[in-house]
C-alpha positions as CSV (number, residue, x, y, z in Angstrom):
1,M,-16.2,12.0,3.1
2,S,-17.6,10.5,-0.1
3,R,-20.0,7.7,-0.2
4,A,-17.1,5.3,-0.6
5,G,-15.2,6.6,2.3
6,L,-16.8,4.5,5.0
7,P,-16.4,1.2,3.0
8,V,-12.8,2.0,2.3
9,L,-12.2,2.8,6.0
10,V,-13.8,-0.5,7.0
11,A,-11.8,-2.4,4.4
12,T,-8.6,-0.7,5.6
13,L,-9.3,-1.8,9.2
14,F,-9.8,-5.3,7.9
15,V,-6.5,-5.2,6.0
16,V,-4.8,-3.9,9.2
17,G,-6.4,-6.8,11.1
18,V,-5.0,-9.3,8.6
19,Q,-1.6,-7.5,8.7
20,L,-1.3,-7.7,12.5
21,A,-3.0,-11.1,13.1
22,I,-1.7,-13.1,10.2
23,L,1.0,-11.5,8.1
24,T,3.2,-10.3,11.0
25,D,3.6,-14.0,12.1
26,L,3.7,-15.4,8.5
27,R,7.3,-14.4,7.6
28,V,9.3,-15.5,4.6
29,A,13.0,-15.3,5.3
30,G,12.2,-13.1,8.3
31,V,10.3,-10.6,6.0
32,V,6.7,-9.4,6.5
33,V,4.7,-8.5,3.4
34,M,3.2,-5.1,4.0
35,A,-0.5,-5.4,3.0
36,V,-1.2,-2.1,4.6
37,W,0.9,-0.5,1.8
38,L,-0.6,-2.7,-1.0
39,W,-4.1,-1.5,-0.1
40,P,-3.6,2.3,-0.7
41,F,-1.8,1.4,-3.9
42,A,-4.9,-0.6,-5.1
43,V,-7.3,2.1,-4.1
44,G,-5.1,4.7,-5.7
45,L,-5.1,3.0,-9.1
46,S,-8.8,3.7,-9.2
47,G,-7.8,7.4,-9.3
48,H,-9.4,8.5,-6.1
49,T,-6.7,10.4,-4.2
50,G,-8.7,11.1,-1.1
51,L,-9.7,7.5,-0.6
52,A,-6.2,6.3,-1.3
53,T,-4.5,8.7,1.1
54,L,-7.2,7.9,3.7
55,A,-6.4,4.2,3.4
56,G,-2.7,4.8,3.6
57,A,-3.0,7.1,6.7
58,V,-5.4,5.0,8.7
59,G,-3.7,1.7,7.9
60,G,-0.2,3.1,8.6
61,L,-1.3,4.7,11.9
62,C,-3.0,1.5,13.1
63,V,0.1,-0.6,12.3
64,D,2.4,2.0,13.9
65,A,0.4,1.9,17.1
66,H,1.4,-1.8,17.3
67,A,5.0,-1.5,16.2
68,I,8.2,-0.2,17.9
69,T,9.1,1.9,14.9
70,P,8.6,5.7,14.8
71,F,4.9,6.5,15.1
72,G,3.5,7.8,11.8
73,L,6.3,6.5,9.6
74,S,4.2,3.7,8.0
75,A,1.4,6.2,7.6
76,I,3.7,8.6,5.7
77,I,4.7,5.8,3.4
78,G,1.1,4.7,3.0
79,V,0.0,8.2,2.1
80,L,2.8,8.6,-0.4
81,I,1.9,5.3,-2.0
82,G,-1.8,6.3,-2.2
83,W,-1.0,9.7,-3.6
84,A,1.5,8.4,-6.2
85,S,-0.7,5.6,-7.4
86,S,-3.8,7.9,-7.6
87,R,-1.8,10.2,-9.9
88,L,-1.2,7.2,-12.2
89,G,-4.8,6.1,-11.8
90,R,-6.1,9.5,-12.9
91,E,-4.1,9.1,-16.1
92,G,-5.4,5.6,-16.7
93,V,-2.0,4.0,-16.1
94,G,-2.5,0.7,-14.4
95,D,-6.3,0.8,-14.9
96,L,-7.6,-2.8,-14.8
97,E,-9.6,-2.4,-18.0
98,S,-7.7,-0.1,-20.3
99,A,-4.1,-0.9,-19.5
100,A,-2.2,-4.0,-20.5
101,W,-2.6,-6.8,-17.9
102,W,1.1,-6.5,-16.8
103,V,1.1,-2.8,-16.1
104,S,-0.5,-2.8,-12.6
105,P,1.7,-5.8,-11.5
106,L,4.8,-3.9,-12.8
107,I,3.8,-0.7,-10.9
108,G,3.1,-2.8,-7.8
109,A,6.5,-4.4,-8.0
110,L,8.1,-1.0,-8.2
111,I,6.1,0.3,-5.3
112,G,6.9,-2.9,-3.3
113,L,10.6,-2.4,-4.1
114,L,10.8,1.3,-3.3
115,A,8.5,1.6,-0.3
116,P,10.7,-0.4,2.2
117,A,13.8,1.5,1.0
118,I,12.1,4.9,1.5
119,Y,10.8,3.6,4.9
120,V,14.3,2.8,6.1
121,V,15.8,6.1,4.8
122,L,13.0,8.2,6.5
123,G,13.6,6.2,9.6
124,A,17.3,7.1,9.5
125,V,16.3,10.8,9.0
126,M,14.2,10.4,12.2
127,L,17.4,9.1,13.8
128,N,16.0,5.6,14.2
129,F,18.8,3.4,12.9
130,T,17.2,0.1,14.2
131,L,15.3,-0.2,10.9
132,W,18.5,-1.2,9.2
133,R,18.7,-4.5,11.0
134,G,18.3,-7.5,8.9
135,S,18.4,-7.4,5.1
136,V,16.6,-4.4,3.6
137,F,17.2,-5.9,0.2
138,N,15.3,-9.1,1.2
139,V,12.4,-6.9,2.4
140,M,12.5,-4.9,-0.8
141,W,12.5,-8.0,-3.1
142,L,9.9,-10.0,-1.2
143,N,7.5,-7.0,-1.1
144,A,8.1,-6.3,-4.8
145,L,7.2,-10.0,-5.6
146,A,4.1,-9.9,-3.3
147,F,2.9,-6.6,-4.7
148,A,3.4,-7.8,-8.3
149,V,1.4,-11.0,-7.6
150,L,-1.4,-9.3,-5.6
151,A,-1.7,-6.0,-7.5
152,R,-4.6,-7.1,-9.8
153,P,-6.6,-9.0,-7.1
154,A,-6.2,-6.0,-4.7
155,G,-7.2,-3.7,-7.5
156,Y,-10.4,-5.7,-8.1
157,A,-11.1,-5.7,-4.3
158,A,-10.6,-1.9,-4.2
159,R,-13.0,-1.5,-7.1
160,L,-15.5,-3.7,-5.3
161,V,-15.2,-1.8,-2.1
162,T,-15.4,1.7,-3.5
163,Q,-18.2,0.8,-6.0
164,L,-17.0,3.8,-8.0
165,V,-16.0,4.3,-11.6
166,P,-12.3,5.2,-12.0
167,T,-11.9,8.9,-12.2
168,A,-9.9,8.6,-15.5
169,R,-13.2,7.6,-17.2
170,R,-15.3,10.5,-15.8
């Protein structure tokens, strides 16, 4: 584990705590904003694949331990988000300094839009059809909006926690 692994792990557990204690009860139109998926996205934009996938796996497994959904499904989505955003981060796409200010919110909105849809589809593949209850489209749009608004602040928080220079600049 790199020198930033422990701070990312602690920050991930903090995000899980916020997710479970606050965001689960704070619903907009019955929809929960998935901060545990926003965090690996933010860490991934710094270009650190290992740290982003660590954040996605740990956050997802902790949330799945408290949910009635298939165990590991949130972790799979978190790892995919961390990996995909780290690929972009390594190329400098969405970088907080070199990219245009709107790039990371746009990517965040796309991640927030696609992650719930992939979650429901993978749940159906696992033969759990209860994930279709409610409006998947409401979940997609609300998470897209939340990720767009929170992408840059979460990116700065990830940069503060990791204390590492983005790998695209190395």
